[in-house]
N, C-alpha and C positions, 0 to 999 in steps of 0.2 A: 469424512472430509466433504466439504461443500465445494461443488464445482460451479464456477462462475466466470463470466466474461467481464473483464475489467477494461473499460474504454476510457481513454484520456483525450481531452479536448484542450488544445493550447489556447491560451488567452493572450491578448495583445501585450500584456505586461510581463510575458514569459512565465506566468503562472499557468496552472493546469487545473481543470475541473474533471473529476473522475466519476464515472457511473458504473454500476455493477448490474449484470443480468445473470440470474441463477438458472442452472439447468433444471432444477427441481423447484417448482413454485412453493412447495412446503418449506424449503430452506429460505427462500426469499421472505416469506411471511414472518420468519423469526427475527428479522432485522428491521424492526420499526424504529422510528426516531426516538421512541421512549424505551427501547430495549437495553440501552447502555452498551451496545456492541461496538466494536472497533470500526465497523463500516461507516459510522457517522462520526467524523472527526475532522480536525484541521491538520494538514500536513505542511511542514516547513522544511525547506532544504537547508542543510547545514554541511560544514566541512568536518573532517575527521576530528580535529582538535575540539571543535564545539560539541560534537556528539559525545566525545569522551568526557568533557567537562560537565555536560548535563548529567551523564551517568553518575559521576562522582557526587554532584550536588543532590541527586535523587537519593543516593545512599546516605549521605550526611544528614539529609532532611528526615530520614527514618521512614520513607515510604515502604509499605508492605509489598512483598513480591507480587501479590495479586493485582496491584495497581500499576505495574510496569512490566514490560516484556520487550524482547528484541526479536524481529523476524528478518530472515534472510530471504529477500524476494528474488534474488538473482540479478536484477538490474539496479537494486539498491538494498541497503541495510537500514531497517527502520527501528527506531527506539520509540515505543509507545508509553505514554503515562496518562493516568487519569488524574486531573487536577482536583482540588478539594470540592469544587462545584459539580464534579462528575463529567466535565468536558474532557474528551480524549484528544490528546495532542500527539502528533507523530513527527519525529525529527529524522529526516531521511538523509542518508549519505550515499551518493551515487557510487556505483561500481566503477572500477578503473576504466572499463570499456563502455561506460554509459552512453557516450556520444555515438559509438558504433551501433549499439543496441537500438538507440532511438532512430538512427538513420534506417536501419534494417526494418524496424517496426513501421515507420512511415511508408516504406516501399511496399510492404505486404499487408497493411492494415485492412484494406477492403476485402482482400482474399481471406484473411484470417477471420474477420467478422462473418463473412459469407459461410465459411466452413463451420463456424460455431453455430450459426443459425440453422444450418442443415443437419445439426446433430453430432458433429465431430467435436467432442469436448476434451480432446487430449491437450495436455499442457505443453506449451512451446518450450524448446530446449533452453532458451535464454533465461528461464525462471530458475535454473539451477544455481546453487550458492556459488559465490566467488571468493 
């Protein structure tokens, strides 16, 4: 398992830019722009109906299992797919309590980052599945 700090920065259009910092530099070196790993992707926020419709379209289109997967992040459920050009797309569905999680994370973001930088790499409780 790779341990990383995932920092989100809000943009004026309500979009978000995310950066990762790994606890182990060897892990970070595995995620170059050319590695094809899911860390380099575009994420789009969708509602439940849209995410389900995308899953059905992926199945009908005959995508291989290796080109699509779902991750439960705790604050959202993400459907990932690799397009025919190799670009990875993420379709995120917020958890029912996402607004509360975001408010709590804004309140403790600096303290959490400071803890991470000092070497405490434990996962926050909000990352548990919903």
